[in-house]
C-alpha positions as CSV (number, residue, x, y, z in Angstrom):
1,M,-2.6,-11.9,-3.0
2,R,0.3,-10.7,-5.2
3,S,1.0,-7.0,-5.7
4,A,0.7,-7.5,-9.5
5,E,-3.1,-8.1,-8.9
6,I,-3.5,-4.6,-7.5
7,H,-3.8,-1.6,-9.9
8,W,-1.4,0.7,-8.0
9,H,-0.9,3.4,-10.7
10,D,-2.8,6.7,-9.8
11,S,-4.0,5.4,-6.4
12,I,-3.9,8.2,-4.0
13,I,-2.7,7.6,-0.4
14,V,-5.3,9.1,2.0
15,R,-3.8,7.7,5.2
16,V,-1.4,5.1,6.5
17,V,-2.1,3.3,9.7
18,E,0.8,1.5,11.3
19,L,0.4,-1.3,13.8
20,P,4.1,-2.1,14.6
21,T,5.2,-5.7,13.9
22,V,1.6,-6.6,12.9
23,S,0.5,-4.6,9.8
24,V,0.5,-1.5,7.8
25,A,-2.8,-0.3,6.2
26,F,-2.7,2.0,3.2
27,Q,-6.1,3.7,2.9
28,I,-6.2,4.7,-0.7
29,E,-8.5,6.2,-3.3
30,Y,-8.4,3.4,-5.9
31,P,-9.0,4.1,-9.6
32,E,-11.9,1.8,-10.4
33,D,-12.7,3.4,-13.8
34,W,-10.1,5.7,-15.3
35,E,-12.1,6.8,-18.3
36,R,-14.9,8.1,-16.1
37,D,-12.6,9.4,-13.3
38,I,-14.2,7.1,-10.7
39,Y,-12.2,6.4,-7.6
40,V,-13.3,4.2,-4.7
41,N,-12.1,3.8,-1.1
42,K,-10.0,0.7,-0.6
43,T,-7.4,-0.5,2.0
44,V,-4.2,-2.3,1.1
45,L,-3.4,-4.3,4.2
46,I,0.2,-5.5,4.4
47,G,0.7,-8.0,7.3
48,E,3.4,-9.8,9.2
49,I,5.7,-6.7,8.7
50,F,9.5,-7.1,9.1
51,S,10.3,-3.5,8.0
52,Y,8.7,-0.4,6.6
53,Q,10.9,2.4,5.3
54,I,9.7,5.7,3.8
55,H,12.1,7.5,1.4
56,E,10.1,10.6,0.5
57,G,10.8,14.2,0.6
58,P,8.6,17.3,1.2
59,F,5.8,17.3,-1.3
60,V,2.8,19.6,-1.9
61,G,-0.5,17.8,-2.7
62,P,-1.7,14.3,-2.4
63,I,0.8,11.4,-2.4
64,T,0.0,9.4,-5.5
65,I,1.3,5.9,-6.2
66,L,3.1,5.6,-9.6
67,G,3.7,1.8,-9.4
68,A,5.0,-1.1,-7.3
69,T,7.4,-3.9,-7.8
70,E,7.6,-7.1,-5.6
71,A,10.3,-9.6,-5.0
72,T,10.6,-12.7,-2.8
73,G,13.3,-13.0,-0.1
74,A,15.4,-16.0,0.8
75,D,13.3,-16.4,4.0
76,D,10.0,-16.5,2.1
77,S,9.3,-12.9,3.0
78,R,8.3,-10.5,0.3
79,L,9.7,-7.1,-0.5
80,I,7.6,-4.4,-2.2
81,R,8.8,-1.1,-3.4
82,I,6.0,1.5,-3.9
83,E,7.0,4.4,-6.1
84,T,5.2,7.6,-5.4
85,N,5.3,11.2,-6.7
86,A,7.3,12.1,-3.6
87,G,9.8,9.2,-3.6
88,Y,9.3,5.6,-2.6
89,R,8.4,3.3,0.3
90,E,9.7,-0.2,0.9
91,L,8.1,-2.9,3.0
92,R,9.3,-6.5,3.9
93,F,6.3,-8.6,4.8
94,K,4.5,-11.9,4.4
95,T,0.8,-11.1,3.5
96,L,-1.0,-8.6,1.3
97,D,-4.7,-8.0,0.9
98,L,-6.8,-5.5,-1.0
99,L,-10.0,-4.7,1.1
100,D,-13.1,-2.8,0.1
101,E,-13.6,0.5,1.9
102,H,-11.3,2.2,4.3
103,V,-10.7,-0.1,7.2
104,T,-10.6,1.7,10.5
105,G,-10.8,-1.0,13.2
106,L,-7.9,-3.2,12.2
107,S,-7.8,-5.4,15.3
108,G,-9.6,-8.2,13.5
109,H,-6.9,-8.3,10.8
110,Q,-3.9,-9.1,13.0
């Protein structure tokens, strides 16, 4: 899946689960219907992680995603920059999936 297929704007980060060198799972409240203010639980699972950097400062309230941009590296890795209301996060990785619900047992997704 490409990051452009995910509607990042106004998604609220609930929790981030890190499995070093395997995956990072962003549990989010995903805007399913903006007009009716309906959000659903989803997980953005980013796999085959090479790096994950957080460039955010102190912030009061929920961390909300403003947008994301993706680029492809020379080694076929992908780089995504996720802009938030507290700063930004960058990940270099190979796979990206949007899963229904908040995934808690990630061992099957390695």
